[in-house]
C-alpha positions in Angstrom: 53.3 -111.0 79.9 54.9 -107.6 80.0 56.4 -108.2 76.7 53.0 -109.2 75.5 51.5 -106.0 77.0 54.3 -103.9 75.6 53.8 -105.6 72.2 50.0 -104.9 72.4 50.7 -101.4 73.6 53.1 -100.9 70.8 50.5 -102.3 68.3 47.8 -100.1 69.8 50.1 -97.1 69.6 51.0 -98.0 66.0 47.4 -98.6 65.2 46.6 -95.2 66.8 49.4 -93.6 64.8 48.2 -95.3 61.7 44.6 -94.2 62.4 45.8 -90.6 63.1 48.0 -90.7 60.0 45.0 -92.1 58.0 42.8 -89.4 59.4 45.4 -86.7 58.7 45.8 -88.2 55.2 42.1 -88.2 54.7 41.8 -84.7 56.1 44.6 -83.6 53.7 42.9 -85.3 50.8 39.6 -83.7 51.8 41.4 -80.3 52.1 43.1 -80.8 48.7 39.8 -82.0 47.2 38.1 -78.9 48.6 40.9 -76.7 47.3 40.7 -78.4 44.0 36.9 -77.8 43.9 37.4 -74.2 44.9 40.2 -73.8 42.2 37.9 -75.5 39.7 35.0 -73.3 40.7 37.3 -70.2 40.5 38.6 -71.3 37.1 35.0 -71.9 35.9 34.0 -68.4 37.2 37.0 -66.9 35.5 36.2 -68.6 32.3 32.6 -67.5 32.5 33.8 -64.0 33.3 36.1 -64.1 30.3 33.3 -65.4 28.1 31.0 -62.6 29.2 33.7 -60.0 28.5 34.2 -61.5 25.1 30.5 -61.5 24.5 30.3 -57.9 25.7 33.2 -57.0 23.4 31.6 -58.9 20.5 28.2 -57.1 21.2 30.1 -53.8 21.4 31.8 -54.6 18.0 28.4 -55.6 16.5 26.8 -52.4 17.9 29.7 -50.3 16.4 29.3 -52.1 13.1 25.5 -51.4 13.2 26.2 -47.8 14.0 28.7 -47.6 11.2 26.3 -49.3 8.8 23.5 -46.9 10.0 25.8 -44.0 9.4 26.8 -45.3 6.0 23.1 -45.8 5.2 22.3 -42.3 6.4 25.2 -40.9 4.3 23.9 -42.9 1.3 20.4 -41.6 1.8 21.7 -38.0 2.3 23.7 -38.4 -1.0 20.6 -39.6 -2.7 18.6 -36.7 -1.4 21.3 -34.3 -2.5 21.3 -35.8 -5.9 17.6 -35.6 -6.2 17.6 -32.0 -5.0 20.3 -31.2 -7.6 18.3 -32.8 -10.3 15.2 -30.9 -9.3 17.2 -27.7 -9.2 18.4 -28.5 -12.8 14.8 -29.3 -13.9 13.6 -26.0 -12.3 16.3 -24.1 -14.0 15.5 -25.7 -17.3 11.8 -25.0 -16.9 12.6 -21.4 -15.9 14.8 -21.0 -19.0 12.1 -22.6 -21.1 9.5 -20.1 -19.7 11.9 -17.2 -20.3 12.5 -18.5 -23.9 8.7 -19.0 -24.4 8.1 -15.4 -23.1 10.7 -14.0 -25.4 9.4 -16.0 -28.3 5.9 -15.0 -27.5 6.9 -11.4 -27.3 8.8 -11.6 -30.6 5.9 -13.5 -32.3 3.4 -10.9 -30.9 5.5 -8.1 -32.4 5.8 -9.9 -35.8 2.2 -11.1 -35.5 1.0 -7.5 -34.9 2.9 -6.5 -38.0 1.7 -9.4 -40.0 -1.9 -9.0 -38.8 -2.1 -5.3 -39.8 -3.5 -5.0 -43.3 -1.5 -3.1 -45.7 -3.3 0.2 -46.4 -2.3 2.4 -49.2 -3.2 6.0 -48.8 -4.8 7.7 -51.7 -3.0 10.6 -53.4 -6.0 13.0 -52.6 -7.7 12.9 -49.2 -11.2 11.6 -49.1 -13.8 13.7 -47.3 -15.8 12.1 -44.7 -19.5 12.7 -45.0 -20.6 11.2 -41.8 -19.4 13.3 -38.9 -19.9 12.6 -35.3 -22.4 14.7 -33.3 -20.9 17.6 -31.5 -21.9 18.6 -28.0 -21.9 22.3 -27.4 -20.9 23.1 -23.9 -22.4 26.6 -24.0 -25.8 25.1 -23.7 -27.0 22.2 -21.7 -26.1 18.7 -22.3 -29.5 18.0 -23.7 -28.7 20.1 -26.8 -27.0 18.1 -29.4 -26.3 19.3 -32.9 -24.6 17.5 -35.6 -22.3 19.1 -38.1 -24.6 17.8 -40.9 -27.1 20.5 -39.9 -29.8 18.5 -38.1 -30.8 20.0 -34.8 -32.4 18.2 -31.9 -34.7 20.5 -30.1 -34.5 20.5 -26.3 -36.3 22.2 -23.6 -34.0 25.2 -23.7 -34.7 25.8 -27.4 -38.4 25.4 -26.8 -38.3 28.1 -24.1 -36.5 30.5 -26.4 -39.1 29.9 -29.1 -41.9 30.7 -26.8 -40.5 34.1 -25.9 
């Protein structure tokens, strides 16, 4: 009976050790599984962080390219505006030169036109006497007295007064 009890005690002890070992093995597996999950989660988070950084880097590159493109576009527009301004300056200079040339030509044509428009007058060998002379105003009398060199007198109040005396 003692042997039987010893055998049963040994079996119980072995069963207990097996149970404890199984629990330890299960606990270890659970710990390893938990560590594996944590490592997996950490790896996933690291991958997500890496993807975000790549996305941020890609977005920064796209933004830089957009800024470069915008700068190139602004430079192109500035070059176009400079070319337009240069062309306008050339046109203005041409118009100014044309106006100057027109003014010079007009001045020259006015000079020649004035010469061409004047009739050619030949002076006679003997002077011609003018018969119609302009009236002469004598300042010794009033302005109302006007005499012409032809001999006609216009009577004024002053002359009438003299005649009455």
